[in-house]
N, C-alpha and C positions, 0 to 999 in steps of 0.2 A: 485101190479105188481110183476110178477115172477122174482126171482133173475137172471135167465139166460138172461132174456130180458134186465135187467138193465146192465149186463155185455156186451151184444151186443151193447147197446146204447153207453156205455163208449168206446168200441172198435171202433165204427163208428166215434165218436167224435175225438179219437186219430188218426184214419186214415185220417180224413179230415184235422186235424192240421198238420199231416205229409206231406200232399200234399203241404201245404203252406210253410213249413219250410225246407223240404228236408234234414233233419238231420239223418234219419234212426232210431234215438232213439225212437221217438214217434211211428214209424212203428213197432218196436219190442214190444213196450208196447201194441199196437193194437192187435198184434198176441197173446200176453199173455192174453188179454181180451177175444179174441175168444176162446182160449183154456179153460179159466176159465168159460166162458159161457157154454161150453160143459160139464164141471164137475158139474156146477150148475144144468144143465138140468137132469143129472142122479141122483141128490139128495144129493150131498155133502153139508154138513152144511157150513154156512158162514165162520167160522174160517178156515176150510179146503180150501174154495175158495180163501181166502186171501193168504193162504200158497201156493196154486198152482200159483196164480198170481205172487207172489214174486219169486218163484223158476223159473218159465218160463221167467220172466223179467230178472232176474240175469243171467240165462243161455244164453239168447239172447245177453246180453251185453258182457258176458265173451267169448262166442264162435264166434259171428258174428263180433264184433268190431275189433278184431285183424286181421281177414281175410279181412275186408273192408279196414283197414288201410294199409295192405300190397298191396292191389290192387291200392290204391290211390298213394302210394309212388313209384310204379314201373315207370320207365321212359317210356315216350311215344315213340314207335318205328316208328310210321308214322308221317309225317309232313303234315300240312295243310296250305292252303292259300299261302301267299307270302313266307313263310318259305320253302315250297316245291320247290320253284324256285331257291333257292341258290344252286349253283353247276350245274344247268341245262345248256344245250347248247342252243344257239339261232342262228338265221340267221339275218344278218344286212340287213334291207330293205332300209334304208337311212343312208348316212354317219354319223358316230358317232364321234362327237367332243365335246369339253367342253361346247358348247352352245346348241346343239341339236343332235338328233339322233333317229332312230326308229329300233327296233329289233322285231323279231317274236320269242316268247317263248311259246312252247307247244300250238301252234295254236292261240295265242293272240298277238296282237301288243302292245309293250310297248315302252314308251319313254326311252331313254338310254343316258348314258354318260360314258366315259372311266374312269377307276380307276385312271389313270394318266392324269392330265389336259393337258399336251402337246401332248398326243397321239391322232392320228386321225385314225379311223378304216373305211376303204372304204366299200361301199355296196357290198354285195355278200360274205363277209367273215363270218366265223363261230366264235362265241364268247362264252365264259362261263360267267355265272353270279356270281359275287363276293358277292354282297348283294343287297337288295332292299332298296332304300332310298325314303320313301313316295310312290309315284307312278312311280318312275324312277329306272330302273335297272342299277346298276353299273357293267360294263362288262369289260372283258379283252380279247384280241384276242387269239384264239387258234393257236398254232404254228404248 
């Protein structure tokens, strides 16, 4: 079997393993395997192929890993799910008291309770979301 074909099989195996692990390390090794297959196809001897594989693998780890780490450590600027509702304003559909209440937040109806147990917010008022507790919005009236 030709050496370039062996390197392509190795690269394919590493790429498949990368799909299951999602670590990026095996993906960089797969890329090194493809590059090495190219050098094997032009006739580079086996020791040279191993050197190419080593150099490309090391370059991938030294160049890509710091960049990927910076990207992962950056704070997320956008919020998703219930986190995006904190600070949003809503409209009281049914009186909000310590036991029940219903508010409309961004087009969805949410059960609600006031942040202060003694507070009663009448229907028709505008409220702000303090936080989400399970599936209940904890709200306070807007002045």
